[in-house]
Each structure stands twice: as C-alpha cells, then as structure tokens.
C-alpha positions in Angstrom: 101.3 109.8 108.4 99.3 108.4 110.5 95.9 107.2 109.4 93.8 109.9 109.9 95.6 111.9 108.7 95.6 109.7 105.0 91.9 109.5 105.6 91.5 113.5 105.5 93.3 113.1 102.4 91.0 110.8 100.7 88.4 112.6 102.3 86.4 113.5 99.1 86.9 109.8 97.6 85.7 107.4 100.6 82.5 110.0 101.3 81.7 109.3 97.9 82.3 105.5 98.1 79.7 106.0 102.1 77.6 107.9 100.0 77.4 104.5 97.5 77.8 102.0 100.2 74.9 103.6 101.9 72.4 103.4 97.9 73.3 99.9 97.5 72.1 98.5 100.2 68.1 100.4 100.2 66.0 98.5 98.8 62.6 98.4 98.8 61.9 96.5 101.6 62.1 98.4 104.6 63.5 95.5 107.2 66.2 94.8 104.1 66.8 98.7 104.5 66.8 99.0 107.4 69.2 95.4 108.5 71.4 96.2 106.2 72.2 99.7 107.2 72.8 98.4 110.8 76.2 97.7 110.4 77.6 99.8 107.5 75.9 102.5 110.3 78.5 101.3 112.7 81.2 102.6 110.9 83.9 100.6 110.2 88.3 101.9 108.7 87.3 100.3 105.4 90.5 99.4 104.7 89.5 97.6 102.0 88.4 100.7 100.3 91.3 102.9 100.7 93.4 100.4 99.3 91.5 99.9 96.1 91.5 103.9 95.8 95.6 103.8 96.7 96.3 101.0 94.5 94.4 102.5 91.5 96.6 105.5 92.1 99.2 103.6 90.3 97.3 103.6 87.0 94.8 106.2 85.6 92.8 106.6 88.4 88.8 107.6 87.8 86.4 106.6 90.9 83.7 106.4 89.0 85.3 103.1 87.5 87.3 101.9 91.4 84.1 102.4 92.8 83.2 100.0 91.0 85.6 97.8 92.9 85.7 99.3 96.2 82.1 99.3 97.4 81.6 95.4 96.1 84.3 94.5 98.4 83.4 96.9 101.2 80.7 94.7 101.1 81.5 91.6 100.8 83.1 91.9 103.8 80.0 93.7 105.2 78.0 90.6 104.5 80.5 88.2 105.5 80.4 89.5 109.5 77.1 89.5 109.2 77.2 85.5 109.2 79.9 85.4 111.0 78.2 87.3 114.1 75.4 84.3 113.1 78.7 81.2 112.9 80.1 83.1 116.2 76.9 83.6 118.1 77.8 87.1 118.7 75.7 89.7 120.7 78.0 93.1 119.9 79.9 94.2 117.1 81.6 97.9 116.7 79.8 98.5 120.5 76.9 97.9 118.7 74.1 94.5 118.3 74.6 92.5 115.5 72.4 92.4 112.6 71.8 88.3 114.6 71.4 90.2 117.9 69.1 92.8 116.9 67.2 90.5 115.2 67.3 87.9 114.4 69.2 84.9 112.7 67.5 83.9 110.2 66.9 87.7 109.0 71.0 87.7 109.5 71.3 85.3 107.1 68.9 86.7 104.7 70.6 89.9 104.7 74.1 88.7 104.6 72.8 86.9 101.7 71.4 90.2 100.6 74.5 92.4 100.5 76.2 90.0 98.5 73.8 89.9 96.0 74.1 94.2 96.0 77.8 93.3 95.6 77.6 90.9 93.1 75.5 93.4 90.3 77.9 96.3 91.3 80.2 94.3 90.8 78.8 93.3 86.8 78.6 97.1 85.5 82.5 96.5 85.8 83.4 95.2 82.0 86.5 93.3 83.3 86.0 90.0 83.2 89.5 89.3 84.8 88.3 91.2 87.6 85.2 88.5 87.9 87.2 86.7 88.1 89.2 87.3 91.2 86.4 88.5 92.8 83.9 85.6 92.7 87.3 82.9 93.5 88.4 85.4 96.8 84.6 84.5 97.4 84.9 81.0 97.6 87.9 80.6 99.4 86.0 82.6 102.3 83.5 80.5 102.6 86.1 77.6 102.4 87.5 79.6 105.0 84.8 79.5 107.0 83.9 76.0 107.1 87.2 74.9 108.3 86.5 78.0 111.0 83.6 76.0 112.0 85.5 72.4 111.2 88.1 73.0 114.2 86.1 75.3 116.5 87.6 74.2 120.5 90.0 72.0 118.6 93.2 72.8 120.2 95.1 70.1 118.8 95.2 72.0 115.8 98.6 73.3 113.5 99.8 76.6 112.9 99.6 75.8 109.6 96.0 75.3 109.8 95.3 78.6 111.1 98.1 80.0 108.9 95.9 78.9 105.1 92.6 80.1 107.7 93.1 83.2 108.4 94.0 83.6 104.0 91.1 82.6 103.6 89.3 84.6 105.4 91.1 87.8 106.0 93.7 87.7 103.8 93.0 86.8 100.8 90.3 89.8 100.6 92.5 92.3 101.4 95.3 91.4 98.6 92.8 91.3 96.4 91.3 95.1 97.1 94.8 96.2 96.1 95.3 93.9 93.1 91.6 94.2 92.0 92.1 98.6 91.9 95.4 98.5 90.2 93.6 96.4 87.4 90.2 98.7 87.2 92.9 101.3 86.2 94.9 99.3 84.0 98.1 99.4 85.9 100.9 97.2 84.3 100.8 93.4 85.5 103.8 93.7 87.2 102.5 96.4 89.2 99.6 94.2 89.7 100.7 91.7 91.1 103.6 93.3 93.1 100.7 95.3 95.8 98.8 91.9 95.3 102.0 90.2 97.7 101.4 93.8 99.0 97.9 93.1 100.7 97.7 89.4 101.1 101.1 90.3 103.8 99.0 92.9 105.1 96.1 90.6 105.7 97.8 88.3 107.0 99.3 91.6 110.3 96.1 92.6 110.6 94.1 88.9 111.6 96.9 88.2 113.6 96.9 91.9 115.4 92.9 91.2 115.7 93.4 88.1 117.5 95.7 90.0 119.2 93.7 92.5 120.3 91.2 89.9 121.1 92.9 88.8 123.7 94.7 92.5 125.1 91.8 94.5 124.3 89.4 96.4 126.2 85.9 96.2 125.4 85.7 99.7 124.9 89.3 99.5 122.4 87.6 96.8 119.9 83.7 97.2 120.2 83.3 93.3 121.8 83.9 92.0 125.0 88.1 91.0 125.3 88.2 86.5 124.8 85.5 86.4 122.7 87.5 84.4 120.1 87.5 81.2 122.7 84.4 81.8 124.4 83.0 81.2 120.1 85.3 78.6 119.8 87.8 80.0 117.8 91.2 78.7 118.4 94.0 81.6 117.4 97.9 81.8 116.7 98.2 83.2 121.1 96.6 80.6 121.9 97.9 77.9 119.7 101.4 78.9 120.7 100.2 79.1 125.2 99.0 75.0 124.9 102.9 74.4 123.3 104.2 75.3 127.0 104.0 72.2 129.3 104.4 74.8 131.9 100.9 76.0 130.9 98.7 73.0 128.5 97.0 71.5 131.2 96.2 74.4 133.1 94.9 76.0 130.1 92.9 73.1 128.4 91.1 73.1 132.0 89.8 76.4 131.8 88.7 76.5 127.0 87.2 73.1 128.5 85.1 75.0 130.9 84.4 77.2 128.9 83.2 75.1 126.2 80.3 73.0 128.6 79.6 76.6 129.2 78.5 76.7 125.7 80.2 80.2 125.1 78.3 81.8 129.0 81.6 80.5 130.2 84.8 83.0 132.1 87.2 83.5 129.6 89.0 85.3 132.3 91.3 82.8 133.5 91.9 81.8 130.2 93.2 84.8 129.4 95.5 85.4 132.2 97.0 82.2 131.4 97.4 82.8 127.5 98.9 86.3 128.7 101.7 85.2 130.7 102.8 82.9 127.7 105.9 83.6 125.3 102.7 83.2 122.4 102.1 86.9 122.9 105.9 88.2 122.2 105.8 85.2 119.0 102.3 86.1 117.8 103.4 90.1 118.1 106.9 89.3 115.9 104.6 87.5 113.5 102.4 90.7 113.0 105.8 92.8 112.8 107.8 90.6 109.9 104.2 89.8 107.7 104.2 94.0 108.2 108.0 94.0 106.3 107.3 91.3 103.9 104.4 93.5 102.1 106.2 97.0 102.7 109.1 94.7 101.0 106.6 93.6 98.5 106.8 97.4 97.2 110.0 97.6 96.1 110.4 99.1 92.4 106.6 100.7 92.6 106.9 104.7 91.2 107.7 106.0 94.3 103.9 108.5 94.4 102.3 109.2 97.6 100.3 106.6 97.3 103.2 104.2 98.0 104.0 106.2 101.7 100.5 106.2 102.7 100.3 102.6 101.9 103.2 101.8 103.7 102.1 104.2 106.6 99.1 101.9 107.5 101.8 98.4 107.1 102.9 100.3 110.0 99.8 101.1 111.8 97.9 97.6 110.6 100.4 95.5 112.8 100.1 98.1 115.8 96.8 98.8 115.8 94.8 98.9 119.3 91.4 98.9 118.0 
C-alpha cells in the first residue's frame, strides 16, 4: 500500500492532530504565533504522529490520549528544525523560507525554545511518569547529537562510527520513542513496546541515511532545498565519508570540500557532488539504508497481524526508497 493510501485511512485522526498542532502553538504574542506556525504551514510527512497512532493500535487505542504523545513529539521535531536552520545557516526548508531567513537568528532561536516549551506543557497532561522520562531523555540526546554535528563540521577525518552515533541521537531516537510511547500510552505489553522501539530505531537510521543520499542525488524540487546543502553547511555525511576512502577520489574531493569551507558556505558544490556520485559510497549507503529497513521489519516479528503492522511494513519500504 502506498504512503498516501495509509494516510488517507488515518485522515480523521491525523486531521485532529494537525488541528491540535496549530492550536498548541497559538499564543497571545502575535509574532510568536506567526513564526511558530510558519514551518507548520509548510507541511511535512508527520511520520512521528503516524507512528504514534499506529503503535497505539497494539493496545487500547484512544485518540484523546495518543494526541498528547503525538503532538509533543511533532513539536519537538519542529523545534529542532528551527534551531538546525540557524546552526546550518539554511535559507529554505520544504521549499519555504526558514524562520531564521524570513526573520532572523534570534527570533528563530526563541521560536524553537517556545515550541519546545509548548511540547512539554502538553506532555504534562499525561499522568505516566515513564512517558515524561523517555521524552526528556530523548530531548537531551538530540541536543548532544546536534553538538556532535557542530563539533564535526568539515571534519573529513571523522569515523563512520561517529556518523552513526550522531544520526542515532539526532534522528533515530525520536522516531524510536514515537513508536514506543504510542504503545505505552495505549497500555500495550512491555514486549510489544520494546519491539516497536526497535522498529522505530532502525527506521530512523534508514530514514536519515536516505535523507543524506537525497541531499546528493535529489533535485531542489524533490527535497525542498538546493542539493549539496549538507556539504555547504559542513555536514560530512555517510556517502561523503565513504567516497573519501577511495584513493582515486580522496584528494580531489578534499580539495573541493576545502574550497566550499573557504567560501563560508557559499561555494559551488557541483564538482564535489559529481565526485561523490561516481564513488561506491552511494551504493553502499543505499544498501545500508535497506539493511536497516529489513532489521526494522524483522523487529515486528511476533506482533499481532493487524492492519497497523502491515502499514508499518509499508512505511518501512517507503522510507528506505523515498525520493522526497
């Protein structure tokens, strides 16, 4: 089943979450409301709310309860994007101007902080301390992942292990807890919650690797930002690290990355992208994304064969092969 078909089946509940997202960032402060809804209006896949709702199907499915998990998780994701765009000096996201570009860095940072605060306020409506603990620990790990990325900007000597740990913290963990917390909020058994966590973790790893590939392979129309944005911002991703291991490419790629760095992010990335595309790194990274996808599907073994399980498997296939 296609992703849009899955979303169509969940439309009523996703619309309720979308309305709650808009309501949650509305403030008496006109500018905060405007900046907070800016990224929200740009849309997005809403994967984290979808995972919460599907995980909730393995327990006592109650939308009023699951909303209090899905909305904070999506808000945390949104807040991290607002902050990321400041750190990365990004002008566009999802084809729209970023908050920092439309306003300025200070407004963007306070907007992100405000959205984080709203997320925590909503989460307090759930009386389960375990949910609060998991959510807060995930936020801490995301911050650590962001700091590690800043530390490794333009670091062409970093290891693949460094990269994997970073994307675990920045991306995979929040998707993992989306699946886990949806099940916990629905009162599912511990074994079910653990399986869904492992599913989410592996899908998160696959998602980020695929995202890094799209930055090198996609068009601006597909990905909503200029290709090569990661290199321009100093973010050395898996395909780049793998290309740097090839003796026939390494020196030329290092020279191109050096030019980009010296231009303070304004340099042309076409030559670097061409070198990376010619390397085995693209195929290796694509294969690794697929391997994480298969590990995610394997994690679902033993769960009831309900429609939610099939939807999770379909989403896993989409994530590993998506082109937007």
